[in-house]
N, C-alpha and C positions, 0 to 999 in steps of 0.2 A: 197630619200625622208626622211625627219626627222620625228621622233616620236613626237606626240602631247600628252603631259601629262595633258591636260586641260579637258579631258572627251569629246573630240570631238568638243569643241567650238573653234572658230577661235580667233586669237589675238584681232580682232576688237570687237567681242562679249565679251571677257574677260575684256577688258579695259572699255567697256561701262557699265558693271555691277559693276566694282570696283570704289569706291568713292575715291576722293582725301583725303589724311591724314587730311587736315584742316577741312574737313566736317564731320568727324566721330571721335569718341573717342576710343582710344585703350584700351586694357586690362591693360596696364601700368597706364593710367589715372585713371581707376577705382580702380586699386590696390593701388595707392597713396592715393586716397580718403578713401579707407577702412582703411589703416594704420593711416592716419591723424584723421579720426573719432574715431577709437578705442583708440589710445593713447591720443589724445586730449581730448576726452570726459571723459576718466578715470581720467586724471589729473584735468580737470575742476571739476569733482565729488569730488576728494580729497580736492581741494580748497574750495568747497561748504561745505564739512564736517567741515573744520576748521573755516570758516567764519560764516556759518549760521546754523550749527548743522544738516544739511541735510544728508540723506543716512546713518544714524546711527552715525554721527559724534558728537563730544563733544561740538561744538560751540566755539565761540571766547574766552569766559572767561576761560573755562577749557583748551583750547589749549594754551592760554597765560600762564597759570600756568605750563603747560608741557614745554613750551619753556623756561620759567624762570629756571626750574629744569635742563635744558640742558646747562644753562649758558648764555642765551640770555636775556639781561636786557635793557629796560623793556620788559618782556615776551609778553605782549599783543600787543605791537607795532610790535615786530618781528613775532608774529602770524598773524597779518594783512598783513605784507609784504610777508610772506611765503604763506598765503592763497590766496592773490591776484596774486602772481606769478603763482601759480598752476592754479587758476581759469581762469584768463585772458590769461595766456600763453597757457593753454589747449584749451580754446575757439578759440584763434587765430590760433593755429595749426589745430584744427578741421575744421574751415571754410577756412583756407588758407589765413589769413589776417595778414599782417605784419609778415610773416613767420620767417624771421631771428630774429626779436625781440621776438616773441613768443618762438622760440627755445632757445634763450638766457635765457629767464625767467625760462624755464624748466631745462636747463643745470645747471644754477646757483643754483636752488633749489635742484637738485639731488646731486650736489657737496657738498652742506651743509648737506644733509641727510647722505651722505656717511661719511663725516668727523665727524659728531656728534652722529650719531645713529647706522648706519649699519656697518660701517667700522671695528668696534671692534669684529664683529661676523663672519668675514670671507666672503667667496664668496657667498655661497648658501642661498637663501631665506628661506629655511626650518630651517635654524639656525639663521635667522634674519640678514643675510648678505647682501652684496651690489648688488646682482644679479639684482633685480628689478630696483634699481636706475641707474645702468649702462645701462640697456636696455632702459630705458626712455631717458637718456642722449644721447645715440648713435642714437636712432630713431630720436630725435629732431635735432641732428647735421646732420644726413643723409638727412632729409627733407630740411634743410637749404641748403645743398650742391646740391641736385638734383633739388630743386624747388618743390613747392607743386602740380604741375600738372595743366592741363587745367581745372579741376573742382575745381578751387579755385578763390577767389576774387583777389588774388595777380597776376593773369595772366595778368591784365591790367597795372601792374607797372613794372619798370625796374628790380627790384629784384625778380620778379616772376619766372624767369627762373632758379634761383639758381646759384651756381657756387662757386669758391674758395673764392671770397670776401665775399659772404653771409655766407659761412661756417665759415670763419675766424672771421667775425663780431659776429656770434652767440657764438662761442667758446670763443672768447676773452672777450666779454661783460659778458657772463655767468661766466667765470672764475674770472674776476675782481670783479664782484658783489659778488660772493661767498667769495673771499679773503677779501673784505672789511667787509662783514657781519661776517665772522669768526674772524676778528681781533678786532672788536668793543667790 
């Protein structure tokens, strides 16, 4: 006789109470949603600070002056590009819509931040370093690679499952956009 580790329930009873994976959401689905909402909404908030002056931000005019001081000319145009990249990329990541494109927007923005602001200060955020920017870029790339999960709008589209092509697209487009922005 074999030992039954199911608490005395038969195999038939266990299978009748267990749902098929397509009918229920896993902890992984909820975990991906939590990561997407946290990082996506934080980035959308950063974009709203730049574009609209929300959440204690300076707004577009002051942000444009800051971008000009960093060497981006015209500063206000680059402030709009940076603000929209963070705002729309963050919202896209949060809801899981056009995830590879949203990830590319955030990756490109973070590469620019590292190249122009935080890179000179080392690794750790406490010294103004790249820690935060690297974390955002890696999370965005990881979500493009794994897919946004079943609690995302993208689940209905071919790129919604993630994969190497989606990750390569996000990293490639983000890197090219950052390189173009830095060279202008």
